[in-house]
C-alpha positions as CSV (number, residue, x, y, z in Angstrom):
1,X,-0.4,10.6,3.9
2,X,1.3,8.0,5.2
3,X,2.1,4.4,4.3
4,X,0.8,1.5,5.9
5,X,1.3,-1.9,4.6
6,X,-1.2,-4.5,5.7
7,X,-0.3,-7.9,4.7
8,X,-3.9,-10.0,3.5
9,X,-4.2,-13.4,3.1
10,X,-4.2,-14.5,-1.1
11,X,-8.6,-14.8,-0.1
12,X,-9.2,-11.6,1.0
13,X,-6.2,-9.6,-1.0
14,X,-9.2,-11.2,-3.8
15,X,-12.1,-10.5,-3.1
16,X,-10.1,-7.3,-2.0
17,X,-10.0,-6.6,-6.1
18,X,-13.1,-8.0,-7.1
19,X,-14.9,-5.9,-4.8
20,X,-12.2,-2.0,-5.7
21,X,-12.6,-3.6,-9.7
22,X,-16.6,-4.1,-9.5
23,X,-17.4,-0.2,-7.6
24,X,-14.4,1.1,-10.2
25,X,-12.0,2.3,-6.9
26,X,-8.5,1.0,-5.8
27,X,-8.5,-1.9,-3.1
28,X,-6.7,0.9,-1.2
29,X,-9.5,3.7,-1.4
30,X,-12.0,0.6,-0.5
31,X,-9.8,-0.7,2.5
32,X,-9.3,3.0,3.8
33,X,-13.0,3.3,3.9
34,X,-13.6,0.4,6.0
35,X,-10.7,1.4,8.1
36,X,-12.6,5.1,9.4
37,X,-15.4,3.2,9.4
38,X,-14.0,0.5,12.3
39,X,-13.2,3.0,13.6
40,X,-15.8,5.4,14.1
41,X,-18.1,2.1,14.7
42,X,-15.4,1.3,18.0
43,X,-15.2,4.6,18.3
44,X,-19.0,5.5,19.3
45,X,-18.9,1.6,21.2
46,X,-15.6,2.8,24.0
47,X,-18.0,6.1,24.3
48,X,-21.3,3.9,25.3
49,X,-19.7,1.4,27.3
50,X,-17.8,5.0,29.0
51,X,-20.9,6.7,29.5
52,X,-22.7,3.4,30.7
53,X,-19.9,3.3,33.9
54,X,-19.8,6.7,34.6
55,X,-23.6,6.1,35.2
56,X,-23.7,2.9,36.9
57,X,-20.8,4.3,39.3
58,X,-22.6,7.9,39.0
59,X,-21.6,7.6,43.5
60,X,-18.0,6.1,43.6
61,X,-16.7,8.9,40.9
62,X,-18.1,11.8,43.3
63,X,-17.0,10.5,46.0
64,X,-13.2,10.2,44.2
65,X,-13.7,13.4,42.5
66,X,-14.3,15.1,46.1
């Protein structure tokens, strides 16, 4: 695994530590899960927007491909 440093303000760090403690996990594990969930959500959003644009501009894209 590659190391990544994330700077948090004290309140967010405390909230992360509290959540991790309540779940019996490390703050790093909670943060990694949150990043993975965010990336998955954003990937779906970007794909949906791309598909929408492709449908909306099908004729233009077809003409550009000719």
